[in-house]
N, C-alpha and C positions, 0 to 999 in steps of 0.2 A: 463437597465437590468444588474444585477450583474453577473459577469462571474463565471462559475462553477470552483471551486478550488478542487484539489485533497484533500482527507481526509487521514491523517496519524494518525492511532491509535498506540499509544506507550504504551507498558506494563509497568506500573509504579510500579508494585509489583515485577518485575523481580530481582532476586538476582544474576544472572549470575554466580552462583557457589561460590560467596563470602560469607564469614562469616562476619556479621556486628556487630559493637559495639552498645550498647544501644543508641537510639536516632539518629543513623546514617541513612541517606536516602539510600534506595536500589539503585543499579546502574540504574535500569529502571527509577526511579524518577529523578535521576541526568541527564540521557539522555533526558528525557522530558523537564526538566528545561533548559538544554543547547539549545535544539531545539526551545523552546519557545522564548528565548532571540534572537537567530539568526533570527527566523521567523519574530518576531516583527520588528527587525532592517531592514529587507528586505521588509517591507510593507505587511507582512502576505500573501505570495503567496500560502501558504498551510494551510488548516484547521487542527489544531492539536487537537487530542482528547485523553485524558488518558483512559486507560482501565486496569482492574484488572488482567487479565491473557489472554495470547494468546496460552497457552498450548504447548509451545515449550521451556520448562524450561532448557533442556540440551543444547540449542542453543542460550541462552539469551545473551544480551538483544535483545528483538524482537519488531518489529513494522509491521503493515499491512497497505498497501496503496491501495486506490481504488477511483474510480470516475465513473460517468455514461459514457458508451461507451468504457471502457477499462477493461481488465482483472485486477483483484486485485492480489497483490503479498504479500507474507509473507516473511519478511526479518529477518535474525538472525545474531548473532555475532556482534551486534552493541554496541557502548559505547558512553559516553559523549565526549570522546576524538576525535571521528570522526563525531560529530554532523553536522559539516559544510559539510561533504561529503554526509551525509544522506539528508540534506536539498537540496543540489545540485541535487541529484538523484530525489527527490520529485518534484523539479522544472522542470526537464526534462521529467518526467513521462507523463504529459498531452499531449505532442506532439509526443511521441514515438508510433510507430505502435503497436496497441493492448496493449499499456502501457509497452512494453518490452524495457527498456533502454539498448541499446547495450553495450557489455563489453567495447568497445572502447570509449564509452561516460560516463562510470562510473569511479569513483576514484578507485585506486588500492585496497583501504581498503574494497571495496564493491564487489570485483570480485566474491567471493563465498558466497554472502549474501542471495541469493534467496533460500528460503526453500520450497516454494510452489506457485502455480499459482491458482487463484480462478476465476471461470467463472463469468462474468458480469450478473446481474439479469435483465438487459434491454432486451426486445425481439428484434430479428432481423427479417427482412422480407426475406422469402425464396420463390422461384417460386413454384407454385402448378399447379394442373390440369387446363387446359384451360376450360373456360365456367363456373367456379364457381362464386358465388355471390360476392366474395371478389375482383373482378377485376383482377384475375390472380395472386394474392399475398396471402400468408397465413403467419400469425405470429407464430413463435416458439421461445422459448428460444434458443440461439445459441449453447447451449450444449446438446440439446435434438434432437432426431431424430423423424421425423414425422412417426406416425404409422397409416397407412391407411388400 
């Protein structure tokens, strides 16, 4: 069975406020390229996916990380120059409680990088009323409240 890897979406269209010359790659594409090289060299511990926009243009370059069982996180202020720090963060993410990599476990370049936290789409089991057909458990998304 293949182990589940975190998915890191990297905005490849991000300009990060830079003016580009004709034919020059945007900073987001350079970040993705740097991450791709590092990830391949490390045995691909992260699934990298390019994406056209994460709608955080004033905080670019941006990336979003997610995987089953963890909160997702939107990261900003990234660049190809800190790609190794981003990959290290992504490798710590799967074992971090709720996906939150502690400040003490992050590179200094990523101390203020979290722009948002995104609820996981997997349901969690919550206790319900005794005697229900579900065996005393009811499934709800963890970000929803039961409305009885």
